[in-house]
C-alpha positions in Angstrom: 172.2 -58.4 -9.6 170.7 -55.9 -7.6 172.0 -52.9 -6.5 172.6 -52.6 -2.8 172.7 -49.6 -0.7 174.6 -48.6 1.9 172.6 -50.1 5.1 170.1 -47.9 6.5 171.1 -44.8 4.8 168.6 -44.9 2.1 165.7 -44.4 4.3 167.6 -42.6 7.3 165.8 -40.6 9.2 162.7 -39.2 7.8 159.3 -41.2 9.8 158.3 -41.5 12.9 155.5 -42.7 15.7 152.7 -40.5 16.0 150.9 -40.2 19.2 147.1 -40.8 20.3 145.3 -43.0 22.7 141.8 -44.0 21.5 139.9 -42.9 24.7 140.3 -39.8 26.3 142.9 -39.7 29.3 143.3 -37.4 32.4 145.9 -35.0 32.2 149.4 -36.1 33.6 152.8 -34.3 34.4 154.2 -38.1 33.9 156.6 -38.0 31.0 156.7 -41.3 30.2 153.3 -41.3 30.3 153.2 -39.2 27.4 156.1 -40.7 25.4 154.0 -43.9 25.5 151.2 -42.3 24.1 153.2 -41.1 21.0 154.5 -44.4 20.9 151.5 -46.3 20.8 149.5 -43.8 18.7 150.3 -45.6 15.3 148.2 -48.7 16.2 145.2 -46.5 16.6 145.0 -43.3 14.8 144.0 -42.4 11.3 145.0 -39.0 10.1 146.0 -36.7 7.1 148.0 -33.5 7.4 150.7 -31.4 5.6 154.1 -31.7 7.7 157.0 -29.1 6.7 160.4 -30.5 7.1 162.9 -27.5 7.6 166.8 -28.6 8.0 170.2 -27.0 7.0 168.1 -24.0 5.4 165.9 -26.2 3.1 162.4 -26.6 3.3 160.5 -29.3 2.0 156.7 -29.9 2.6 155.4 -33.1 2.6 151.6 -34.7 2.5 151.0 -37.6 4.9 147.7 -40.1 4.4 147.7 -42.5 7.3 145.2 -45.3 8.2 145.2 -47.7 11.2 142.2 -50.0 11.4 141.8 -53.9 11.9 143.5 -54.6 8.8 146.6 -53.2 10.0 148.4 -49.9 8.9 148.7 -48.7 5.6 150.6 -45.1 4.8 151.3 -42.8 1.8 153.5 -39.7 2.2 154.6 -37.7 -0.7 156.8 -34.5 -1.6 155.0 -31.2 -2.6 157.9 -29.6 -3.8 161.2 -30.5 -5.6 161.6 -33.9 -7.3 158.7 -36.2 -7.0 159.0 -38.5 -4.1 156.6 -41.1 -2.7 156.8 -43.8 0.5 154.2 -46.5 0.4 153.9 -48.5 3.7 151.6 -51.4 4.3 152.6 -52.9 7.5 156.0 -53.9 7.4 156.5 -53.7 3.9 157.6 -50.2 2.7 157.9 -48.9 -0.9 159.8 -45.4 -1.5 159.5 -43.9 -5.3 161.8 -41.6 -6.5 161.3 -39.8 -9.6 163.8 -37.4 -12.0 165.7 -38.3 -14.6 166.6 -41.8 -13.3 163.6 -43.2 -11.3 164.4 -45.5 -8.7 162.1 -48.0 -6.6 163.6 -48.9 -3.1 161.9 -51.8 -1.8 162.5 -52.5 1.6 161.3 -52.0 5.4 164.3 -50.0 6.9 163.7 -46.5 7.9 160.2 -46.1 7.0 159.1 -43.3 9.3 159.1 -39.6 9.1 159.1 -37.7 12.5 161.3 -38.3 15.6 162.5 -41.7 16.1 160.7 -43.4 18.6 161.6 -46.7 18.4 158.5 -49.1 18.3 160.4 -51.8 20.6 160.8 -49.1 23.3 162.8 -51.1 25.9 161.6 -51.6 29.2 163.8 -49.7 31.6 163.5 -46.2 32.2 164.9 -43.8 29.8 167.8 -42.4 32.0 169.8 -40.8 29.7 168.2 -37.7 29.3 166.8 -34.8 31.6 163.0 -34.5 30.6 160.7 -31.6 31.7 157.6 -29.6 30.7 158.4 -26.1 29.4 155.6 -24.2 28.7 152.9 -24.3 26.3 152.4 -23.2 22.6 150.0 -23.2 19.6 150.5 -25.2 16.5 148.4 -25.9 13.4 145.5 -24.3 15.4 145.5 -26.8 18.4 146.9 -26.1 21.9 150.1 -27.8 23.0 152.2 -28.7 25.8 156.1 -28.3 25.0 158.4 -31.2 26.2 162.0 -30.8 26.5 164.3 -33.7 26.7 168.2 -33.1 27.0 170.8 -35.5 26.8 173.2 -36.2 30.1 176.0 -36.7 27.8 177.6 -36.1 24.5 176.6 -39.2 22.8 173.1 -38.5 22.0 170.7 -35.6 20.6 168.3 -33.8 22.4 164.5 -33.3 21.5 161.5 -30.7 21.9 158.3 -32.2 21.3 155.0 -30.5 21.0 152.2 -32.4 22.2 148.9 -31.9 21.5 147.2 -31.3 24.9 143.8 -33.5 25.2 145.1 -36.4 23.1 149.2 -36.6 23.1 149.8 -35.9 19.4 152.8 -35.0 18.3 152.2 -32.0 16.2 156.0 -30.4 15.9 159.2 -31.8 16.7 162.8 -30.5 16.6 166.0 -31.9 17.2 168.6 -30.3 19.1 172.3 -30.6 19.4 174.4 -30.4 23.0 174.1 -26.8 22.9 170.2 -26.6 22.4 170.4 -25.3 18.8 167.9 -26.8 16.5 169.5 -29.2 13.9 166.3 -29.8 12.3 162.5 -29.0 12.9 159.2 -30.8 11.3 155.8 -29.1 12.0 152.2 -30.0 10.8 150.4 -26.9 9.3 147.3 -28.5 8.9 146.2 -32.0 10.2 143.1 -33.7 10.4 142.9 -36.2 13.3 140.8 -39.7 13.3 139.3 -39.1 10.0 138.2 -42.1 7.4 140.7 -42.8 4.8 139.6 -44.7 1.5 141.7 -46.8 -0.3 142.0 -44.5 -3.0 144.1 -41.8 -1.2 146.5 -44.6 -0.1 147.5 -45.7 -4.3 150.6 -43.9 -5.6 150.6 -41.3 -8.1 153.9 -42.3 -9.5 154.4 -45.2 -11.7 157.4 -47.6 -11.4 157.4 -49.8 -14.5 160.6 -48.4 -15.9 162.4 -47.4 -12.7 165.6 -49.0 -11.5 165.2 -51.2 -8.3 167.0 -51.6 -5.4 166.4 -54.2 -2.3 167.3 -53.6 1.0 167.3 -56.5 3.3 165.5 -56.3 6.5 167.8 -57.8 9.2 166.3 -55.5 12.2 164.2 -58.2 13.7 165.4 -59.6 16.7 166.5 -63.5 16.9 165.3 -65.0 20.4 165.9 -68.6 21.9 163.7 -70.5 23.8 164.4 -68.7 27.1 162.9 -65.4 25.1 166.6 -63.6 25.4 168.1 -62.1 22.5 170.5 -64.7 20.2 173.9 -64.2 21.3 175.6 -61.8 19.0 178.9 -62.7 17.3 180.3 -59.0 17.8 179.9 -56.8 20.9 181.2 -53.7 21.7 183.7 -53.9 25.1 181.8 -50.7 26.3 179.1 -48.7 25.3 177.4 -45.2 26.1 175.6 -45.1 29.4 171.8 -45.9 28.7 172.6 -47.9 25.1 171.1 -51.7 25.3 171.5 -54.4 22.3 167.7 -54.3 21.1 167.7 -56.8 18.5 170.4 -59.2 16.3 169.9 -60.3 12.6 171.8 -61.9 10.6 171.9 -62.8 6.9 174.3 -62.0 3.8 175.3 -59.2 1.7 175.4 -59.0 -2.2 178.4 -60.9 -2.7 177.1 -63.6 -0.3 179.2 -63.1 2.5 177.9 -63.3 6.2 176.3 -60.3 7.4 175.4 -59.7 11.1 173.2 -56.6 12.3 172.9 -55.0 15.7 170.4 -52.6 17.0 171.0 -50.7 20.0 168.9 -48.3 21.7 168.6 -46.1 24.7 164.6 -46.1 24.5 164.7 -42.7 22.6 167.8 -42.7 20.3 169.1 -45.7 18.4 171.8 -46.8 16.1 172.6 -49.9 14.0 176.1 -51.8 13.6 176.4 -53.9 10.6 179.7 -56.4 10.3 180.5 -58.0 7.0 183.1 -60.7 6.2 185.3 -59.3 3.1 188.2 -60.0 1.4 191.5 -58.2 2.3 191.7 -56.6 -0.8 187.8 -55.2 -0.2 188.5 -53.8 3.2 188.9 -49.8 3.5 192.3 -48.6 4.4 191.0 -45.9 6.7 188.2 -44.9 9.0 185.9 -42.8 7.7 183.0 -40.7 9.2 180.1 -38.9 6.9 177.0 -37.0 8.0 173.6 -36.9 6.1 172.0 -34.1 8.2 171.8 -35.4 11.9 172.5 -38.8 10.6 176.0 -40.3 11.1 178.0 -43.1 9.2 181.0 -44.7 10.3 182.7 -47.2 7.9 186.1 -48.9 8.7 187.6 -52.3 9.3 188.1 -54.8 12.2 189.7 -58.2 11.9 188.8 -58.9 8.3 185.5 -57.4 8.4 184.2 -54.3 7.4 182.1 -52.3 10.3 179.2 -49.6 9.6 177.9 -47.8 12.3 174.8 -45.5 11.4 172.1 -43.7 13.3 170.5 -40.3 14.2 173.3 -39.8 16.7 176.4 -37.8 17.2 179.6 -38.4 15.4 181.2 -39.2 18.8 178.6 -42.3 19.3 179.2 -44.0 15.6 183.0 -43.6 16.0 183.4 -44.8 19.8 180.9 -48.0 19.4 183.0 -48.9 16.2 186.5 -48.8 18.0 184.9 -50.8 20.9 183.7 -53.7 18.6 185.6 -57.2 19.2 184.5 -60.8 18.3 183.0 -62.9 21.2 184.5 -66.2 21.9 182.8 -69.3 20.3 180.7 -71.0 22.5 181.2 -74.6 23.2 178.3 -76.9 22.6 177.2 -78.4 25.7 178.3 -81.9 26.5 
């Protein structure tokens, strides 16, 4: 039987969308324009660079090689210090290789990006849960940047600061901020080459996985749509959500014991979190609620109406707890006569 990690935590919160339009664009002070350039860059940009990640006093350095062409997207990221780690991406397929005393391979497409999470399926509604302003200029990796501050209007999401290369909109540095403006983590390119040719050999892993233990993570984040184009009606929904968050996708599957599992993905256009509801035998249900933190990622586990509930995302602890306690089962839909 395949081991299964807690949903989303294994791959939580390291890679993001980076931004660049293929053609030069006029300068603009419209924040959504710059965010769109970031979000679409992954479709057009090839690059290689060195990225430093700082969190909780720990510094990690990664090498990133990213190719986007007519064949799609391929990406390789590997650690340059500490235990060997590699993440290989080919379209929606992601493989994570972890070295050390017990080698591990994680197969699955959940959580496969390394910079701040700007969801690829951004909602069409304007982002109204934040105050967004440009706050000056700076120089990152030898390139001039504009600094974009994104501050939340409530306690249910984090703030961000983005350093965007002036001519292209490329994201060169990012910081995740708490509600007081303190940095929770920061990632910055110290060296980067944009628009460079990437050979197949650069995307091949240096680590071998022949003797590694393997874990599979089911990908349940693709929204199910009916003929009308609307998201399939979820079985479970929160009675209330923090302002600005909307249901982005619904997925269904089975857990490692063959029991039904529903996955809901919510987004406000910038932040996102996932809700997993699993049917469980009463003896397997948790007896008390629990909140855990992995850096800025928070994980809530508890139970409701004979089901285990997991809420996880790069959001404050107040968000995962609030959403979990609002969940209720929808009445069954009667078939049309």
